[in-house]
N, C-alpha and C positions, 0 to 999 in steps of 0.2 A: 544592833539593827542588822537585819538580813540584807544581803546584796540583791540588788534588783537588776534584771536584764532588760534592756530596752531593744525592741525590734523596730526598725524603721517602717513606717506605714507604706512607703512607696516600693518596697522590695518586690520585684516581679516573681511570679510563681515559676517554679522549676517544672518544665514539662518533660516527662519521660515518655519514650516511645512505648506503645503497647507491647506486652510480652507475646511472643509467638506461641501459638498453640502447638503442643507436641504432635508430630505425625504418627499415625499408626505404624506399627512394625511392618516392614516389607511393603509399604505404600509406594505405588508407582509415582506418586507426586514428589517423591524425594529425589528423583533423577534430575540432574542439572542439565539444562538445555543450553548448549554452547552456541553463541552467535559470533561470527568473526567480525572484527572491527572494519569499518569502511576505510579504504585507502584510495581517495579520489585521484591521487597522482599516478597510480599504477593501473587504473581501470582502462581497459581498451575501449575503443569505440564500439557501441553495441552492434551486434550483427542484425541485419535486416533481411526480410524476405518479401518478394513481390506479392501484392494483394489486389491491385487493379491497374488498368491501363486506360489512358485517355489519349487517343491518337497514337503517336509513337512513344509517348512518355509513359514509363512504368513507375508506379508509385508503390512504396514499401511500408512495412510495419515492423515493429520489433520482433525478432525471432524468439528470444528468451527474455520476456519482460521481468523486471525485478518484482518480487512478491510484494514489496512495499507499495507498488502501484495498485495492486488489487485491494490492499488495505485502505489506501487513500480513496479509491473509488467507492468502497463501501461507506467510508466516512462521509464523502460528498453526498451519496445517496441518502444516508441517514439525516444529515444536516439540511440538505436543500431539496432532495427529492430524486426520484429515479431518472427523470429527464436530464437533470444536471450531471448526474453520475455518468450517463451514457455519453454526453458531450465530453466530459472530462476524459473518459476512457478513449474515445476516438481521437481526441487531440494528442494525448500522451502516446498512444500506441502508433498512430500514423505519423506523427510529427506535423509541424505547422504547414509545410509545403503540401503534403498529401491531403491534409484536412482542408486547406484552402482550395485545392483543386476540386474537391467534392463540392464545396460550398459555391464555387464560382461556375460550375458546369450546369448549364440550363437544360441539357438533355438527359440528366441523371434520372433514372426511373426508380420507382419505389422498390421494385423487386431487386434491383441492383444494390441500392442502399441497404436493404434488409440483408442481402447476402454478405456484403462487406462488413456490416455491423456484427452479424452472427459469427463470421470468421474471426474478427478482431476479439470479440468477447470470449469466444471459445479458447483462443490462444492464451489470453490473460487469465481467465478464471480456471481453465483446465490446468494451467501450471500451478495455481494455488491448491487445487484439489490433489494433484499428484504429490506435492510437497507435504501436504498435511498428513499423509499416511505415515511418514517417519520424520519427526521433528529434528532429528540429528543427522539426516543424510545430506 
C-alpha cells in the first residue's frame, strides 16, 4: 500500500509579496531619495515673521513652514474641500492666537483678509514649489 499524505483543510495560504519589476538601465527612478528622521527633542521653536497688526499688537506666521504642512493642506482640500483647506492653512501658519485675532476683529475688511490669506498661502506653497525642484536638497 502506498503512503498517503494528508494536508489539513484549515491551513492558511502563504502570501508572497509581488515581485518588483526591473527598472530600465539608467532610469532616473533608481535614485534613492533620502529623508532625514524627525528628532522632536532637538527641533528649535519655529521662526516667525510679522504678517498683520491690530492696534499695537503684531501677529505673526511661520517663516519656513514644514513641507508636510502643504501636503496636509492638499489632503484636507481633497477630502473636505478647498474652504476647509484654506482654514487649515490659516490656522497652522498663523497659530491659534493670530487666527483668533482675525476671527474676533469686527473691523476686518475683505481686502485685508484677502491680502493676509494670499501672503500666507504664497509662503506655504511657494516653499513646496522651491523644494520640488530638487528632492535631495
